[in-house]
C-alpha positions as CSV (number, residue, x, y, z in Angstrom):
1,X,-71.9,4.7,-127.0
2,X,-73.0,1.0,-127.1
3,X,-70.3,-1.7,-126.5
4,X,-68.8,-2.6,-129.7
5,X,-65.9,-5.9,-129.1
6,X,-67.7,-8.8,-127.5
7,X,-66.7,-9.8,-124.2
8,X,-65.6,-13.7,-123.8
9,X,-68.7,-15.5,-122.5
10,X,-68.1,-16.3,-118.8
11,X,-67.3,-12.4,-118.1
12,X,-70.8,-11.7,-120.3
13,X,-72.6,-14.4,-118.1
14,X,-71.7,-12.6,-114.8
15,X,-72.6,-9.2,-116.2
16,X,-76.0,-10.4,-117.5
17,X,-76.4,-11.6,-114.3
18,X,-75.8,-8.9,-112.4
19,X,-77.8,-7.0,-114.2
20,X,-80.3,-9.1,-114.1
21,X,-80.8,-8.5,-110.6
22,X,-81.3,-4.9,-111.3
23,X,-84.2,-5.7,-113.6
24,X,-82.1,-5.2,-117.0
25,X,-80.3,-7.3,-119.5
26,X,-78.1,-6.5,-122.6
27,X,-79.5,-7.7,-126.0
28,X,-77.8,-7.0,-129.5
29,X,-79.9,-5.1,-131.6
30,X,-78.8,-5.0,-135.8
31,X,-77.1,-1.7,-136.9
32,X,-77.2,-0.7,-133.2
33,X,-75.0,-3.2,-131.5
34,X,-75.7,-4.1,-127.5
35,X,-78.6,-2.6,-126.2
36,X,-79.4,-2.3,-122.6
37,X,-83.6,-3.6,-122.1
38,X,-85.5,-3.7,-119.0
39,X,-86.6,-7.0,-117.9
40,X,-89.6,-5.7,-115.8
41,X,-91.5,-2.4,-115.5
42,X,-90.4,0.9,-114.3
43,X,-92.3,3.7,-113.0
44,X,-91.8,7.7,-113.7
45,X,-89.1,8.7,-111.5
46,X,-87.4,5.0,-110.8
47,X,-83.6,4.7,-110.6
48,X,-83.0,1.9,-113.6
49,X,-78.8,2.2,-113.1
50,X,-76.7,4.2,-111.3
51,X,-72.5,3.8,-111.9
52,X,-69.7,5.5,-110.6
53,X,-67.1,6.5,-112.9
54,X,-64.1,4.2,-113.9
55,X,-62.6,7.7,-113.7
56,X,-62.9,11.3,-113.7
57,X,-61.4,14.6,-113.8
58,X,-62.6,17.7,-112.6
59,X,-62.8,20.3,-115.5
60,X,-60.1,23.2,-115.8
61,X,-62.4,25.9,-115.7
62,X,-61.9,26.7,-111.9
63,X,-60.2,24.8,-108.5
64,X,-62.3,21.7,-107.7
65,X,-62.3,18.7,-105.3
66,X,-60.9,15.9,-107.2
67,X,-63.2,13.5,-105.5
68,X,-66.4,15.5,-104.8
69,X,-66.0,18.2,-107.3
70,X,-66.6,20.9,-104.4
71,X,-65.0,24.5,-104.9
72,X,-65.2,25.3,-101.5
73,X,-62.2,24.5,-98.7
74,X,-59.8,23.4,-101.3
75,X,-56.3,22.1,-100.5
76,X,-53.4,21.8,-103.1
77,X,-51.8,18.8,-103.4
78,X,-48.3,19.4,-102.3
79,X,-46.4,17.0,-104.4
80,X,-47.9,17.4,-107.7
81,X,-49.7,20.7,-107.6
82,X,-52.2,19.6,-109.6
83,X,-55.0,18.3,-107.7
84,X,-57.1,19.6,-104.9
85,X,-59.3,18.3,-102.3
86,X,-61.7,19.4,-99.8
87,X,-61.0,18.1,-96.7
88,X,-59.6,14.5,-95.3
89,X,-62.0,12.0,-96.1
90,X,-62.5,12.8,-100.0
91,X,-58.5,13.0,-100.1
92,X,-58.1,9.5,-98.4
93,X,-61.3,8.2,-100.7
94,X,-58.8,8.9,-103.7
95,X,-55.4,8.0,-102.4
96,X,-54.7,4.6,-104.2
97,X,-55.1,5.9,-107.3
98,X,-53.9,9.6,-106.3
99,X,-50.9,8.1,-105.1
100,X,-49.1,7.1,-107.9
101,X,-50.7,9.5,-110.4
102,X,-48.8,12.1,-107.9
103,X,-45.5,10.3,-108.3
104,X,-45.9,10.3,-112.0
105,X,-47.0,13.9,-112.4
106,X,-44.4,14.9,-110.0
107,X,-41.9,13.7,-112.5
108,X,-43.4,16.3,-115.6
109,X,-42.0,19.4,-115.8
110,X,-43.9,22.7,-115.0
111,X,-44.5,24.3,-118.3
112,X,-45.8,20.5,-119.3
113,X,-47.9,20.5,-116.4
114,X,-49.6,24.1,-116.6
115,X,-51.0,22.9,-120.3
116,X,-52.3,19.2,-118.6
117,X,-55.9,18.9,-120.2
118,X,-58.3,17.0,-118.4
119,X,-58.4,14.5,-121.4
120,X,-54.9,13.5,-120.5
121,X,-55.1,13.2,-117.3
122,X,-58.3,11.3,-117.8
123,X,-56.3,9.0,-120.2
124,X,-53.0,8.6,-117.1
125,X,-56.1,7.9,-114.2
126,X,-57.6,5.0,-116.8
127,X,-54.3,3.0,-117.2
128,X,-53.0,4.0,-113.6
129,X,-56.3,2.4,-112.2
130,X,-55.9,-0.5,-114.4
131,X,-52.9,-1.5,-113.0
132,X,-54.3,-1.1,-110.1
133,X,-56.9,-3.3,-110.8
134,X,-54.3,-5.8,-112.0
135,X,-52.2,-6.1,-108.8
136,X,-55.4,-6.1,-106.6
137,X,-54.4,-2.7,-105.1
138,X,-58.4,-1.6,-106.2
139,X,-60.5,-4.5,-106.2
140,X,-62.4,-4.9,-109.5
141,X,-65.8,-6.4,-109.8
142,X,-68.1,-7.7,-112.9
143,X,-69.6,-4.1,-112.8
144,X,-66.3,-2.1,-112.4
145,X,-63.4,-3.6,-114.6
146,X,-61.2,-3.1,-117.4
147,X,-62.7,-4.9,-119.8
148,X,-66.1,-3.0,-119.9
149,X,-63.9,-0.1,-121.2
150,X,-62.4,-1.8,-123.6
151,X,-65.1,-3.0,-124.9
152,X,-66.6,0.6,-125.8
153,X,-67.0,1.6,-129.2
154,X,-64.3,4.3,-130.6
155,X,-65.0,4.9,-134.5
156,X,-61.3,5.5,-135.0
157,X,-61.6,4.4,-138.3
158,X,-64.3,7.4,-138.7
159,X,-61.9,10.1,-137.4
160,X,-60.4,12.4,-140.0
161,X,-56.8,13.1,-140.1
162,X,-56.2,16.2,-138.2
163,X,-58.1,14.9,-135.1
164,X,-56.1,11.9,-135.6
165,X,-52.6,13.9,-135.0
166,X,-54.2,15.5,-132.3
167,X,-54.5,12.1,-130.7
168,X,-51.3,11.3,-131.1
169,X,-49.9,14.1,-129.7
170,X,-52.0,13.5,-126.8
171,X,-50.8,9.7,-126.4
172,X,-47.1,10.8,-126.6
173,X,-48.0,13.2,-123.2
174,X,-49.4,10.4,-121.7
175,X,-46.9,8.0,-122.5
176,X,-44.1,10.8,-121.5
177,X,-46.3,11.1,-117.7
178,X,-46.4,7.2,-117.7
179,X,-43.1,6.4,-118.8
180,X,-43.6,3.3,-120.3
181,X,-42.5,2.9,-123.3
182,X,-44.2,-0.7,-124.1
183,X,-47.6,1.2,-124.3
184,X,-48.2,1.7,-127.8
185,X,-49.1,5.2,-128.9
186,X,-51.8,3.7,-131.7
187,X,-53.8,1.9,-128.5
188,X,-53.5,5.2,-126.6
189,X,-54.9,7.3,-129.6
190,X,-57.5,4.7,-130.1
191,X,-58.9,5.6,-126.2
192,X,-59.1,9.2,-127.0
193,X,-61.2,8.3,-129.3
194,X,-63.1,6.1,-127.0
195,X,-63.5,9.1,-124.6
196,X,-65.0,11.3,-127.8
197,X,-68.2,9.0,-127.7
198,X,-68.6,7.7,-124.6
199,X,-66.9,10.0,-121.9
200,X,-69.7,11.8,-120.1
201,X,-70.1,15.7,-118.6
202,X,-70.1,15.3,-115.0
203,X,-72.7,18.3,-113.7
204,X,-74.1,19.8,-110.8
205,X,-78.2,19.3,-109.9
206,X,-78.4,22.7,-112.0
207,X,-76.9,21.5,-115.1
208,X,-73.7,23.2,-114.9
209,X,-70.8,21.2,-116.0
210,X,-68.2,20.1,-113.1
211,X,-65.8,18.1,-114.9
212,X,-65.9,14.3,-116.9
213,X,-65.9,10.8,-116.1
214,X,-66.4,7.7,-117.9
215,X,-69.3,5.3,-117.2
216,X,-68.9,2.1,-119.2
217,X,-72.2,0.7,-118.1
218,X,-74.3,3.8,-118.7
219,X,-72.2,3.8,-122.1
220,X,-74.2,0.7,-123.4
221,X,-77.1,2.7,-123.4
222,X,-78.5,3.9,-126.6
223,X,-80.0,7.4,-127.7
224,X,-83.3,8.7,-129.0
225,X,-84.2,12.3,-129.2
226,X,-87.5,11.3,-127.5
227,X,-86.2,9.3,-124.9
228,X,-87.7,7.5,-121.7
229,X,-84.4,7.8,-119.5
230,X,-82.9,10.4,-118.2
231,X,-78.8,10.6,-116.9
232,X,-78.4,13.2,-113.9
233,X,-75.6,13.1,-111.8
234,X,-75.4,12.8,-107.7
235,X,-71.7,14.0,-107.3
236,X,-69.7,11.8,-109.2
237,X,-72.4,9.2,-109.6
238,X,-74.0,8.5,-112.9
239,X,-78.0,8.1,-112.1
240,X,-80.5,6.8,-115.2
241,X,-83.8,7.6,-114.2
242,X,-87.2,6.5,-116.0
243,X,-89.3,9.3,-117.3
244,X,-92.0,7.5,-118.2
245,X,-93.9,4.1,-117.6
246,X,-91.4,1.9,-118.9
247,X,-92.9,-1.7,-119.7
248,X,-90.6,-4.9,-119.1
249,X,-88.6,-5.6,-122.2
250,X,-88.0,-2.0,-123.8
251,X,-84.7,-0.9,-124.7
252,X,-84.0,2.0,-121.7
253,X,-82.7,5.4,-123.9
254,X,-81.4,8.8,-123.1
255,X,-80.6,11.9,-125.3
256,X,-76.9,12.1,-126.1
257,X,-77.2,15.7,-127.2
258,X,-79.4,19.4,-126.6
259,X,-82.5,18.7,-128.1
260,X,-83.5,22.0,-129.0
261,X,-83.2,22.3,-132.5
262,X,-84.6,20.6,-135.6
263,X,-84.1,17.2,-137.0
264,X,-81.7,18.1,-139.1
265,X,-79.4,19.9,-136.6
266,X,-80.2,17.0,-134.1
267,X,-78.9,14.9,-136.8
268,X,-75.6,16.7,-137.6
269,X,-74.6,16.9,-134.0
270,X,-75.1,12.9,-133.6
271,X,-73.0,12.1,-136.7
272,X,-70.5,14.7,-135.7
273,X,-69.4,13.6,-132.4
274,X,-71.2,9.6,-132.5
275,X,-71.2,8.6,-136.0
276,X,-74.7,7.8,-136.6
277,X,-78.1,8.8,-137.8
278,X,-80.8,8.6,-135.1
279,X,-83.7,6.7,-136.5
280,X,-86.4,7.6,-133.5
281,X,-90.1,8.4,-134.0
282,X,-88.9,12.0,-134.2
283,X,-86.2,12.1,-137.0
284,X,-87.9,9.5,-139.1
285,X,-90.2,12.7,-139.9
286,X,-87.5,14.3,-141.3
287,X,-88.3,16.1,-144.6
288,X,-91.8,15.9,-144.1
289,X,-93.9,18.4,-143.7
290,X,-94.5,18.6,-140.1
291,X,-90.7,18.5,-139.7
292,X,-90.5,20.8,-142.7
293,X,-92.4,23.6,-140.6
294,X,-91.4,23.2,-137.4
295,X,-87.4,23.6,-138.7
296,X,-88.4,26.9,-140.2
297,X,-90.1,28.1,-137.5
298,X,-86.8,26.9,-134.8
299,X,-84.3,27.8,-137.0
300,X,-85.6,30.0,-140.1
301,X,-86.9,33.3,-140.8
302,X,-90.5,35.0,-139.8
303,X,-93.2,36.5,-141.8
304,X,-92.5,40.3,-142.8
305,X,-95.9,40.7,-141.8
306,X,-95.8,41.2,-137.7
307,X,-99.5,40.2,-137.9
308,X,-99.0,36.9,-139.9
309,X,-97.7,34.0,-137.8
310,X,-96.4,32.4,-141.2
311,X,-93.1,30.7,-142.0
312,X,-90.8,31.2,-144.5
313,X,-89.5,28.8,-146.9
314,X,-87.1,29.2,-149.7
315,X,-88.7,30.8,-153.2
316,X,-87.8,28.8,-155.8
317,X,-86.3,31.2,-157.8
318,X,-83.7,31.7,-155.0
319,X,-83.6,35.4,-154.9
320,X,-85.4,35.4,-150.7
321,X,-88.1,33.4,-148.8
322,X,-91.6,33.3,-149.1
323,X,-94.3,33.1,-146.3
324,X,-96.2,30.0,-146.1
325,X,-99.1,31.4,-144.8
326,X,-100.0,34.8,-146.7
327,X,-97.8,34.3,-149.5
328,X,-95.6,37.5,-148.9
329,X,-92.3,37.3,-150.2
330,X,-89.0,38.5,-147.9
331,X,-85.9,39.5,-150.2
332,X,-82.4,37.6,-149.5
333,X,-80.5,40.4,-149.5
334,X,-82.6,42.3,-146.8
335,X,-82.4,39.1,-144.4
336,X,-78.6,39.2,-145.1
337,X,-78.2,43.0,-143.7
338,X,-80.0,42.3,-140.3
339,X,-77.8,38.4,-140.1
340,X,-74.6,40.7,-140.7
341,X,-75.6,43.0,-138.0
342,X,-76.2,40.7,-135.7
343,X,-73.0,39.0,-135.9
344,X,-70.7,41.9,-136.0
345,X,-73.0,42.7,-132.2
346,X,-72.8,39.5,-131.0
347,X,-68.8,39.6,-131.7
348,X,-68.9,42.6,-129.6
349,X,-71.1,41.4,-127.1
350,X,-69.1,38.5,-126.5
351,X,-66.3,40.5,-126.2
352,X,-67.7,42.5,-123.3
353,X,-68.8,39.1,-121.5
354,X,-65.2,37.6,-121.4
355,X,-63.8,41.0,-120.3
356,X,-66.3,41.1,-117.7
357,X,-68.6,44.0,-118.8
358,X,-71.7,42.5,-118.2
359,X,-74.0,46.0,-118.2
360,X,-72.4,46.3,-121.6
361,X,-73.0,43.1,-122.8
362,X,-76.7,43.6,-121.7
363,X,-77.4,46.3,-123.6
364,X,-75.6,44.9,-126.9
365,X,-77.7,41.6,-125.8
366,X,-80.8,43.1,-125.8
367,X,-79.9,44.8,-129.1
368,X,-80.0,42.1,-131.0
369,X,-83.1,41.0,-129.7
370,X,-84.6,43.5,-131.3
371,X,-83.1,42.6,-134.3
372,X,-84.1,38.9,-133.9
373,X,-87.3,39.8,-133.1
374,X,-87.3,41.3,-136.7
375,X,-86.4,38.5,-138.4
376,X,-86.9,35.1,-136.0
377,X,-90.4,33.6,-135.2
378,X,-91.2,33.7,-131.5
379,X,-90.4,29.9,-130.8
380,X,-86.5,30.7,-132.6
381,X,-84.2,28.7,-131.0
382,X,-81.8,31.6,-131.8
383,X,-84.0,33.8,-129.8
384,X,-84.1,31.8,-127.3
385,X,-80.6,31.4,-126.9
386,X,-79.9,35.5,-126.8
387,X,-82.3,35.7,-123.5
388,X,-80.4,33.0,-122.1
389,X,-77.7,34.8,-122.4
390,X,-79.6,38.1,-121.0
391,X,-81.1,36.2,-117.7
392,X,-77.6,35.0,-116.8
393,X,-76.1,38.4,-117.1
394,X,-78.9,40.0,-115.3
395,X,-78.9,37.8,-113.0
396,X,-75.0,38.5,-112.2
397,X,-76.0,42.1,-112.1
398,X,-78.4,41.3,-109.3
399,X,-81.5,43.0,-111.5
400,X,-84.3,40.5,-111.2
401,X,-86.8,42.2,-112.2
402,X,-85.2,42.4,-116.1
403,X,-84.0,38.9,-115.4
404,X,-87.8,37.6,-114.7
405,X,-89.0,39.0,-117.7
406,X,-86.9,37.2,-120.1
407,X,-86.9,33.9,-118.2
408,X,-90.8,34.0,-118.7
409,X,-90.3,34.5,-122.3
410,X,-88.0,31.7,-122.7
411,X,-90.6,28.9,-120.6
412,X,-93.2,29.0,-123.9
413,X,-89.9,27.9,-126.4
414,X,-88.6,25.5,-123.9
415,X,-91.9,23.7,-123.7
416,X,-91.8,23.1,-127.4
417,X,-88.3,22.3,-127.9
418,X,-88.1,20.1,-125.0
419,X,-90.0,16.9,-123.6
420,X,-92.6,17.2,-121.1
421,X,-90.4,15.9,-118.7
422,X,-87.1,16.8,-119.3
423,X,-84.7,18.8,-116.2
424,X,-84.1,21.9,-118.5
425,X,-87.8,22.6,-118.2
426,X,-87.7,21.9,-114.8
427,X,-85.0,23.8,-113.9
428,X,-86.3,27.0,-116.1
429,X,-89.6,27.1,-113.9
430,X,-87.3,26.4,-110.9
431,X,-85.2,29.9,-111.7
432,X,-88.5,31.8,-112.8
433,X,-89.8,30.8,-108.9
434,X,-86.9,31.6,-107.3
435,X,-87.0,35.2,-108.9
436,X,-90.7,35.8,-108.6
437,X,-89.9,34.7,-104.6
438,X,-87.0,37.4,-104.2
439,X,-89.2,39.9,-106.1
440,X,-92.4,39.2,-103.5
441,X,-94.6,37.6,-106.0
442,X,-95.3,34.7,-103.6
443,X,-98.4,33.2,-105.7
444,X,-96.6,33.2,-108.9
445,X,-93.5,31.5,-107.0
446,X,-95.5,29.2,-105.2
447,X,-97.1,27.7,-108.6
448,X,-93.3,28.0,-110.7
449,X,-91.9,26.4,-108.1
450,X,-94.6,23.3,-107.7
451,X,-94.3,22.9,-111.4
452,X,-90.3,22.3,-111.1
453,X,-91.0,19.7,-108.9
454,X,-93.6,18.3,-110.5
455,X,-90.6,17.6,-113.5
456,X,-87.5,17.5,-111.0
457,X,-88.9,15.2,-108.5
458,X,-88.9,12.6,-111.6
459,X,-85.4,13.5,-113.1
460,X,-83.7,14.0,-109.7
461,X,-85.1,11.9,-107.2
462,X,-86.5,13.2,-104.1
463,X,-83.4,12.6,-101.9
464,X,-80.6,15.1,-102.9
465,X,-80.0,18.2,-100.7
466,X,-81.2,20.3,-104.0
467,X,-84.3,18.4,-104.1
468,X,-84.7,18.9,-100.4
469,X,-84.2,22.6,-100.4
470,X,-86.6,23.2,-103.8
471,X,-89.2,21.5,-101.2
472,X,-88.4,23.6,-98.5
473,X,-88.6,26.4,-101.1
474,X,-92.4,25.1,-101.9
475,X,-93.4,25.1,-98.5
476,X,-92.6,28.6,-97.6
477,X,-93.8,30.1,-100.7
478,X,-97.4,28.2,-100.2
479,X,-97.5,29.4,-96.4
480,X,-96.4,32.9,-97.1
481,X,-98.8,32.9,-99.8
482,X,-101.9,31.3,-97.7
483,X,-101.0,34.3,-95.3
484,X,-101.1,37.1,-97.1
485,X,-104.3,36.1,-98.8
486,X,-105.8,35.4,-95.2
487,X,-104.4,38.9,-94.3
488,X,-106.1,40.4,-97.4
489,X,-109.5,38.7,-96.5
490,X,-109.3,40.0,-92.9
491,X,-108.5,43.8,-93.8
492,X,-111.7,43.5,-96.5
493,X,-113.8,42.5,-93.8
494,X,-112.6,44.9,-91.2
495,X,-113.6,47.6,-93.8
């Protein structure tokens, strides 16, 4: 996501000055392009950089406020019938941009409006905001201007023909909405490619997707599978915090991808969307013995002997797999039969889930889990995903006891596949604590919520409503736990 094209010398000087005030600088690194470095020390939990989106849109899964992404008290724009607001404050905040977008959308026929994707809307807003900044209707600053967007990498030369055709079709629709014939379809298509490499999914405090935003400054930050920083959103604002001590002169690094997977899986995800291979200290171990073992545990098969904790590697004859601990052979056809059964059941479970038949889906996922336990290691990512699905379904069914069982089963895997200070690990402790609280397990709830806070106060800060509510829950759990202990002591004394 690093900056690709050179910004003019004067603009670059102004950018460096603005970043210097934040303890940061942009410097080129061979084979990586421009990178963000620190010019002072940063402590765990300290904000490194924050940025409002240049443009953003809610996702299409459900109606949300265009400005703050809330789903409550919504009213649809009476002119374009596309955009929602939760109140006058958000509508006024967005009015300068939506006023011109509204006029453009109002001219588009209803059938096209129905198929309007968030990506197309994001592109329309991008060009309109540029126009408004050029006309001085919306102010442009050193840290908020279209030149920063222009400088983002596109990787257009790496895109396959099928994707290019799709981008061209989307560009035609953008042109139709904006009604500016002078705009180049090729130029718009290239910007869609920039979105693919640089746009961020905006999430709430529990990392549930809300929308998409373009953050040119945050996009300077490069990827690592062992990052020293984390990107979290507070409303629409992107906030990058240090998750460890970052000394002066260190490159700021975040993770672009889901980190629960083998090195090969992570590399595939990075090359598929971002067109590069990671060379962080985790990834340089690719193919080494430790990496092979870890990959086999996370994504491979377990020993047939339940008493053995060994992992399997493909046998030299390619007819099956052999345990690297006890040497026991596992036939390839036997594994294939179980895999086919799981895939068939997964399709049925997904179908039941998509049709709202949660009870049926939970039964099927439990059957899948049993099959996976025969086939996969206890730290298998596939087994973890099945248990995550069960956790979500059981919480919707309000089966708190069963949900807690599956939540607890995921935590050891989370601790293995995610860094020590990762928001997903903190949030899983948080979920565990909430379930324990609802079930009256006050002591366990206090311990789980405290573990959650230990991580999330670094990744999320301490001033958001989410974190304030977490601190209140911890105090309530601690107070109730203390009361129960003192009551127990009193009863024992009376006896």
